[in-house]
Every structure is written in structure tokens, then in C-alpha cells.
N, C-alpha and C positions, 0 to 999 in steps of 0.2 A: 845890266840895265834893262835889256829887252824883256827878260823874264819877269823882272819886278813890275814893269809897266803892264805886262799881260795879266799879272795877278791882280793889279789894282783896277783894271778897266771894269770888271763886273761890279765892283764895289761902287765906283763912281756912277755906273749906269743905274744901279738900284737907287742910289741917292738922288740922281736926277729924276727918276720916275716918281719918287715920293714927293720931291719938291715941285714937280711940274704940275701946275693947276689943271692943265688940260687932261692929264692922265687920271686925275681924280674925278672929273666930270663924266668921263665916258661910262663907267659902270653905273652912275646914277641915271644917265640917259637910257641905258639899256633896261634898268629896273623900272623906269617910268613907262617904257613901252610895254614891258611885261604886265605891269599893274593895270595899264590901260586896257589890255585884252581881257582882264578878269571881270566877271559879272559881280559887282559889289552892290548889295541891296542898299537902297537909300531910305531915309526916314519917310515913313508913310507908305512904303511899298511892301511891308511884311505880308499883307494879306494876299498879294499876288503870288506868293511862293507857298502858301498853305492851302490845301484843299479843305474847305469847310466841312464837308461830309465826313471824310476820314478823320479829321481832327476831332469833330464832335463825337464820333463813335469811340475813339480812343479815350477821350476825356470822360465820357459817360461811363465807360467800362470801369475805369479806375475810380471814379467817384462812387459808383455802386459797390465796387469791391472793398475800398477802404472804409467808406462811411457805413456800409452795410455791416462790416465786421465790428465797427465801433458801436453801432446800434445793438448788435447782438450782445456785446460786452455790457452795455448799459442794462439790457434786460436781465442778464445773468447776475449782475450786481444789484438788481432790484431798484434801479433808478427809475424805471418805467415798467408798467404792466403791459405795455403794447409790444408784442413780439416783432422781430425783424420781418417776419412773414405776413404782416398785416395786409399787404396787397394780395397775397396768395389766398386770402379768405374768400375772394371772389370765385376761385376755381377748385378749392379743396375744402374738406370738412374741417370744422373748428378743432376737433381733437387731434387731427393730423398735424396741424400747424405747430403744436407744442411738443412734438416729438423731435428727435435729432434729425431725422430725414426731413421733417417739416421745416425746421430752421434752415437747413441747406437749401431747400426748395424756395423758401421765402427770401433767402439771400440772393438767389438767382433772379427771382422776380424783381427784387429791388435794383439789381444791376440793370435789368431791362428797362425798368422805370427811369433810372438815372440816365441811360442812353437816350431815351425819348426826350427827357427834360433837357439834356445837353443839346440835342439837335434843335429843339424848339428855341432855346436861348441863342444858339449860334446863328440860326437863320432869321432871327427877328431883331434882336437888340445887341448884337455883338459889338457895335461901334460905341456903346456907352463905356465911359472910362471910370476907373476907380473901383473900390470894393462895395460901395453902397448899392448899386443895382443888383449885384449878386445876392446881397443880404436880403433886399426887398423881395427878390425872386424866390428865395427860400421861404420867407414868411408867407408869401402868396400861396405857395404849394401847401404849407401847413394849414392855412385857412381852408383851402379846397378839400384837403384830405380829412382834416379833423373837425371841421365845422360844417361844411356844405355837403360833401358826398360820403365821406367815410362812415359816419353813423348810420346813414340811410342804407348804405350797401352792406352793412354788417362787418366792415373792416375793423372797427373798434367801437367801444362804448361811447355814448354822448359825453360831452365835456363835464356835465354835472355829475356823471357817474365815474369819472376818472379821478385818480388821486392828484393832489397838487404837485407832488414830485414828478408824476408822469407828464403833466401839462408843461411844467417848466423845462423838463428834460427834452421833450419833443420840440418845443419852441427853439431852444438853444441848438438842438441837433439840426433842424432844418435851416436855421439861420447860418450855421457853419457849413452845411452841405451846399447851400446856395452860394455862399461866399466862395467855396472851393471851385464851383463851376463858373460863376460869373467873373471872378477875378482872373482865373486862368484864361478865359476867353478874352478878357480885356487886355491882358498882357500880350496876347498873341496878335490881336487885331487893332491895337491902337499904337500911338507913338511912344508910350511910356517905356517900352523895352529899349528904345534906341536913344533916348535923351541923354542919359549919363555918359555912354561911350562917345557920342558926338561932342558933348561939351568938354570931355577930357582931351579929345584930340584936337579941339579948336585952339 
């Protein structure tokens, strides 16, 4: 009898621990204390954890790298007569821009330009929400480069001397390039990134 009771005691103890409501609450209280010590970002506080300068540098680099490569592809496929190195026309000879080294140099210049554009957007209108501000931002840059300054500085021909394919391609390109910059900034510095997770947990 004694041996039988000794063997059954641990089983009853385990059963009592599972059925005891107090034993189930203890781990939860410990978890609550641990969770209370963690720094959980709240809605609207995302910009406190992101350095605007380093964020804009990284965003501008990838915007120039990705979209500069896409523009180069557009030029190779004859969608546009404007080379990716049109900005480098300010510093290099026209003949050099159309060489392989000139395309790479122009690509680097476009990356630098994208970094500057990203910094300008981040430090001026980063609180605007949605994709529309970025698209407008891209169109504004197209107007500045292709209508106001570019032809006068020799970066490209005037609009009346460009092909319609080139004009439409460049408009769509800068619209998407601006969307990439603007919407990425909006997702980082507005509440849109945290709405869905908070609603799901509510």
C-alpha cells in the first residue's frame, strides 16, 4: 500500500497543478512583467526610431541604383533617346556619355542625384501620406529637368526635338521613380505601416 501511494502522489500533484487556477496565472504575471520592460514602439512613434539622414541616404542610393538600371535598359531597348547619363552631360563630353564607361558614369551621377532628391523629400514633405505626393514629386523633377533646366544646360534636346516615345517614357519613368521615393518615405514616417497590425491585435 505504501509503495502504491508513493507512486500515485506525483500524478495527483501534477493533476492538482493543472487544475489549480492560481498556478496558471503565475506564468502570465511573469510574462506581463517581462513584456512591460520591453520597449514596444507605438503608433505614430516610428519616426523617433529612424534617423532621417541615414534613411534618406540609403533610400536615395537604392532608388538611383534600381531606377538608373531601368533607365539604362529603356535606352538600350530604344524606348528613349535620352541616356542614363544625361545628368553627366554637365561634366563630361557628349561623346563620352554614349560609351560604356560613360553609361556607368552617368549611372553613378543618377545615384547621386537620387540621393539628393531623397534627402530633399525626407526633410521637407515626409509627413505626407499615400502614393500621390511621390508621383507629383517625380513629375515636378521631370518638368525641372526636361522643360526648365535640361535643354538650357545641354543635358538633353528640347521637347520639340525629342521623339514622342522618349517623352512618354521619361514621364512614366520619373513618375515611378518619384513614387518609389515618396511612398517609401510615407510608409516609414506615417501611421500606415502600423494600422493593420494594431487592428488585427485589437
